[in-house]
N, C-alpha and C positions, 0 to 999 in steps of 0.2 A: 174370732179373730176377722174383721173384714177382708175381702181379698186385698183393697186396697193396702192395709195394713201389712199382710203378708208380702206383700210385693213388695213394700218399704225396708222389712226386715231381708228381703231375699236379697235387697239391692246392698245395702248396706253390709250384710255378711259376706257378698262377691266380692266386695271396692273395698274391702278393708285393708290397709296396708300401715305397717308400724314404721317405714321408711319413708323417704321425701317421696312428692306425686305433683303429677299433674291433673288438675282439676278440669275436666271437661264441659261438666254441665251437670242438670238433673235429670234422672230419669223419667221416663212418662210411660203411662197405663192408661189404654182407649182414648187416647189425646188429649189426656188430663195431665201437667207436669206435677211431678211429685216433690215439693219443696222440702230442700233439703237431704234427698233421696242423690246423693252426688254420684256421678261418676269419676272415679279416681285412677290414675294408670301409674302405677310405680314407677321410679324413675329405675330404678334397678333393672327392669324388663325391657325399657326404649332402646337400646342395642340390637331386641331381636327383632327388629325390623318391623314394616308396615306399610296399609296400604289405603289412600285416602281414593272412595272413586264415587261417581254420581254423574248427573245425565247434566247439561250444562245450565247452569243458572241457579243450580242447587244448595250452593254456598262450599264449594269443594275449597275453594282459595282465602276463603275467611276462616275454615276450620284450619287448613295451612298457617295462616298467619296467626290463631289463638295458639297452639302448637309452638311456635317459633317463638313468640313471646315469652309465655312461660317458662321456656327452655333456657331464652337470653336470662329471663329474673332467675334460675338455679343456678346462673354463671355457666351453662355449659353451652357452646359456641355451635351455629346454626349454619348452613349453607342453605339457600335456595336457588332454583334456576325459575327465571321468571321471564316464562317464553310469551306470555301476556301483557307483561308490563304495569303488572297493576299491584307489585307488593312493595316500591320503594316509600310508600305511606307509612310503614313502620318507623321510619325515621323522624315522625311527627305524630305529637299526641291526637287522639280522638277529639271531635270537637264536643261529641256527645249528641243524647238524644234522647227525650221524654218515652221512647218503644225500647229503647237498650236498656232504661232505668227499669221498665214496665218487666221485661224479659229477664232483667237478674232479680228483679225481685221476686219473679216465679222461683228461680232459679232456690235463691238462698242465700247470696249475698250481693253486696252493694259493687256498683262499677265503679271502677276508676280508671281516666284517662291516662296515658302514658308514653313516651317516646323512648327507643331504642336505640342501642347504638350501632349504626347503619354500614359496611362497607360495601360500594359499588364495583362491580366485576366485568370486565369485557371480555368477551371473545374475538370481537369483529372491530370494526372502527368506530365502533360507537364511543363514549365517554367511558369513563371507569378504569380502574386497575388491568393490566392487559394480561392475560393469562395465558404464558406459553410452555412449550415444551420441546427439547428437541429430539430429533430421530433416534440417537443412542439411547437415549433414557427409554423411548420408545421398547426399543429390543427388536430382535426379528420374526418373535413369534407373535406379539400384540400385532408389527404392522403388518403381518401376513392375515391377521385375523379379520384384520380392518378393510384389508385390500381384498379379500377372500381371494386368494388365493390357493391353485392346486397345487399338490405334494413334491413335483417336479420345481415350481415358482419357487415354494417357500424354502427347498434346497438352495435354487439361488439367493434367495435376499440373506438366508445363513452366511453364504459366502462372502456375499460385500460386507458383511456387518464384518467378517472373519477378516477379510482381505484390511480392511480400515484398522481394527485393532492390530493387525501384525505390523503394517508402516503408520501407526502412531495419523492417521486422517480424520479428524472430529467430524462424525455426521451430525450439523448442526440442524439445518432445515432440509428441504426436498430438493434443492437445487446440487446439494451436495449428495446425497443420494442418486438423482439421476445423473450425475457426474462420474459417479462409480458407475453404474450401472451400463451408459455408454463408454465407459474407458473399458469397461471387461470383453466386449467383444470390437471395441475397436483398436486404437493404439496401444492400449494392454493387451489384448488378446493371445498372444505368446505368454507374456509374463502371470495369466490366471492357465491357462492350460497347462504349463508348465507345473504349476505349483496347485492347484485350487482342480483340476481338472475342465474340459470342455464346456463352453457355455454357449448355449442354442442362442443364435439372434432373435429367433422367434419369439422365446420364452422371453428374452430381456423386454422385446418389443411390447409384449399385452402386459408385462407388469408395468412399463414407462407408460402403455396407455391409463390404465389403472389409478395410475399416480397422477396424472392430470386430471382425470375425472376428480380427484379428490379434491385437487388445487381449484378446479372452478367452483368448487363447493365453502372456498374461503378456507383451506387448510393452511396455506401460504403464508398466511397469518397467526396460526396456532405455532405453526413448528418454526423455535429457532429460538434465540436469546434475549434478554434475561430469563432463565426458567424460574417458572412459580414455584415455591416453597410450600410446599401443604404444609409446613408447621403455622404457615403465618394463617390457616382458617381456625385454629384451636384460640387463637387470642382472646385475652377477658381485659375488661374495661375498668379504670379507677376505681368503678364504682361495685367491683364485682362480676358485672352480668356478661354472659358472652356474647362476644360479636357477631350479630348477623350480618354475614356476604350474601349479596345477592348477585346473581350472576345472569346480566340484561340480554336475553339470549331474541327478542323482539324479532332482530332482522334476519335471523338463521331457521324461520319455522319451515321453510322449503327447503331447508339444508340438512335431512337426517344422516347424514354420513357423517358431514363435522361433526353434529352433536352428539353420536354415539362412539365418536374419534372422542371428543373430548372426554367423556364421560367414565369410558374405559379406562381410560391414561389417568384420569384422577381417582380412579376405584383401583387401579393397579399402583400405582405410586404412594398411594395411603396405606395402601396393604403391606408394601412394599418397606415403609419408612418405619409406622407407628409400631411399637412394641405390643408385646401380648399383655395383657388384662385380666384372662380368665372372666370368673363372673364378679365384677366391682360393684359397687353399690351407686354406679352414675356411669352414665356413658362419656366416652370423649368428645365425641362430635357426632351430631345429626345432620345428613345430608336429605335434603327434598327435591325428588325428582319430578318435575311439573311435566304434564305431558306425556308421559313415561312411555305411551305405545311408540314415541317415534324411535326409540331405542331399538324395541322389538320389530316393529314393522318391516324391515327389509336386510333383518339381520340374518346372517348365513347360521347352520346350524354349530361351525365349529366357533363362532361370537356369541351364539347363545350359550355352548358348552362355557365360554371361558366367562360369561357373566353369573351362570348360576354357581361356578366353583368358587368366584369371587364371594355374592352373596352369603354361602354358606358359609366360607371362613373369615369374613373381616367381622364377624359380630365379635370374636376373641377380639379382636384388637380395640374393643371400645366404641364400635362405629355404629349408628343405626342407619337403616335407607329406608327412605320411606317413598314407595310409588304414589304418583298422583294420576288418575285416568280417567274416563270416564265409564269405562266397564271393566272390571275383575278380569273379564275374558280377554282385555288386553294384554294381561301380564302372564308368562307360560305359566303352566302347571308346576315345573319343577321349580319356578321363583313365588312363585304363590304359595306355596305349600311352606315356604320359610318366613313365613309374615305374620308376626307374631299379634300385633293391633291392625285390626280394621276398622275403618271408620266408613260406612256406606251410606251416603246419601241417595236422597230419590232417583230412582229409575221410570222412564216411561214406557209404555205397553202399546204403542203405537201400530206395532207390525206382529206377526207371529214371531220371526225372527228375535223381536224384542221380546216377546213372553217366553219363548225359549230360555235367551240369555238372563233373567230374571228367575228362573226358575233354579237354574245353573248356580246363579249366584244365591240363591238360599240355602241351597246345600253345602255351600262353603261356611254357613254358619252353626253355631250351636243349637240345637234341638231346645224349644223354650214352651214352659206349658202357660204362659202369658202371652205368644205374640203368634200369629199364623205368618209368619217370616212373608211370605211372597208379597200377602194382601198389604203388609207393613212397608214393604218396599215402593209400592206406589201409590201411598198416599200422605208420607213424609211431608213435612211442609220447608220451606228454602230456611235454614237454620237450623235442622232438624236433622238426625243421622242414629242409624245404627250401630252401635257400639260391639266391640266384642274385644278384648285385649287378655295379658297374660298378667296374673297374680304372682307376688314374690317369689312363688314356690314353683313360676312356671305352668301354671295350671290354665285352662281358659276361664275367666271371669263370665256370669250370666252374662246372656245377650239381653244391650240397655235400648232401646227408643230413648235416645237424645236431646233435650232439648237443649241446645249447646250456647254456651257463653260467649257474650260480642269481643270482639276484637282492641286491646286496651289503644291500640296507634288509628292512625287515619285509616278508612277505610277507602282510601282511595290516593292517586299517582300524586308526587311533587311535581310541582310547577319547573319550570329548566332554571329557575334563577334558584331554587332549594335545590336542585338535584348537583346544581354548581357548586353550590356551597358545600353540600357533602364533599362532595369530588376533592375540591379545590384544599378540604382540612384532613384530607387520607393523607396517611405516611408513605402507604403502600405505592401511590401513585409516582413519587419520586424514585421510589427503590425498583420497581417494574417499567414503568413507561418510557426510557430509554434504549432504544433500537438498537442493538448492538450487532455488527456483521466481522469477526473476527477472521483471520485467517483460520480456513478449515478446509474441509475435502475439495470443496470447488475451485478454489484458489491454488492449494499444492497439485493438483493434477492439471490444473491449467500451463501452473511453470515447469513443471515435467513434463508435458507435452511440450509447452513453447522449447525448452532445453534440449530436447529429444531431436523436433524439428531443425532446430541451429545447430545442431549435429549434423546431421543427417544431411542438411546444405552443404556445413562446412567439407565433410567428408565427398560430396557428390562434387563440390568446387576442388578438391583435392586431386577427386579421381579424374576430374574433366582437364586439369592441369596437367596429371600425370602422361593422360592420352594424347595433350596438345605435343607435349614434351617428346611422347617415342615418334609421334607422328611426325615432328619437325628432324629429330634424326635419321629418321628412315629416309626422308627428303632428302637430307643430305648426304645421304651416299647414293642418290639418283644423280650422277652426273651429266653433266650439257653434254652436247655433240662434240664440241672440240676439244674440253677435259677426259671425254671417252677416247677420244682418237689419241691422242696425244699417252693418255696411261698405257693404251692395246701398245701404242708402237713403241714406247720404255719396254712394255713386258715381252716384246717379240724379240727388242733387241738384247734383250737381257738371256731369254733363251737361244737366240742363237747365238752370240757370244760364247755361252756354256757349250754348245754344240759344235763353235769350231775350236774351243781349245781342247776337246774331246778328239777331234780330229787330229789335230796335230799330233 
C-alpha cells in the first residue's frame, strides 16, 4: 500500500462517525489534497468547545463562517461576535467563483450557494436588536469581578444588593447602583450603619470611580431594560435551520471592558437558565467569540477564574464555546485545555518570539507520523488549516492538514440597504428596542430623600416657630419702665398694708 493510500485509510478511520457531522474539507499530504479524505466533526462533540487560530489573513473568519453555516443547516442556532464587521454576508448567497468550484472538486463534493437566517444584534448605538441586562441580573459577585474590586469593596457591593432586596429597590441600571452607593454614606448613613454596619466613604468612592470607568466604555447602554432573554438565541426558522445571531461590535474594539462585561454576563445567564443535557447527540447553541484575546487581555485573576469555571461547566448545558484569535497563547492554558476542536491556520515566523510561539503551538497537537507540525504551521496557505477534533467517544482524531471548504454564503459584508432590510424584518427589534425607564432605586431613593428633606424643613420650621413663640413670651414679661414702677408700687403697697395690719 502506498503512503497516500495509507494516509487515506488513516483519515477515513479516524474521522468515521455514525451520527450526524459537519464536513470541514479534505485532508492534505505533502501539500496535495487527498480527494474524499473528508475531515468530519461529529455534532455530538461540538459542545466540547473549540479554537480557531492563525495569523491575520489566513482565513479564520471564513472558517468561522463555514462552521456557522453548517451548524445552521443542521438546525443548531449560532451566535457570532463580529468585531471586524465582515460576517453579515451570511444573509446572502455566495455569487460563486471558478476557484471555489476548483477547490470543491479537489475536496470531493460540489459547491452550493445558500443564504442563511440572520439576526443582527447590537451592544451600542449601532442598528440591530439591543442587548441589555439589569444590574440585579448581574448580581454582586459578577459585578465585583468585572470591576476588579478588593475583598472589602466586594463586601460593600454585597451589602448594597442586600439593602435593595430588603427594601424592594429595583437595581436596573448603573445610575440606580450609584445612587444607592452614594446614599449609603450620605443621607442613609445612619440607616446603613444601624442595619448593615459602617461603610467607609473611601471604599464607596473607589467603587464609584470604577463604575464611571465602565460607563465611559459604553456600559450605560448595556445596563437597563428591557433585558435580553437568552432563549431568543436558540430560535429555529420555518425551514428548520438554526438562526445565526450576529453581534456587531465594530465600534467597541477599543473598549475591552464592555466586551468582557457582556460576554461574562451572557455566559453566566446561559449557564443559569439552560437545563442540564448531559451527553446529547447535538448541541443546543454554539457561541463564537471572535478576537477572544480582548476577553483575557486585561482580565483580573478573579475574572479568569470565573471564565474558566463557566467553560468547564457550561458544556453540560449543551453549549459550545469557540474562541477565535491569532495565537493559541492568547488563551489561558486552563481554558485551552478544555477545547476539543482546534482549527489552526498558518502562523508566521518573523521573530524569535514567533518561533517560540510556533513551537508551543505545535505541542498542543497530537503527534503525527505524517507531519512535522512546526513546519506545516508555517507553510499552510489561505483556506488551509491543521485540524484536531474529538470523535464520538471523546478521543482525539488524527491530525489533518485540511483544504477547507468555501462558505456557501457571501464572503463580504452587506450593503447599508441590505443590512437595513434584515433589521427591518426582525421580530426581535420590536421586542427589545424600546428603551424602558420605570421607577427603580434611583427614583425611589430620590423621592425618599426629598420627603426626608421636606420633613426636616417642616421640623426646622416648627422648631423655629416654637423658638419665636418662646422668645415672644419672654419679651412679654419684660415690662416697660412705667409698668414696672406701677407694679413695684402695688407690690410695696401690698406688703406695707400687711405690715400695718400686723402692727395694729
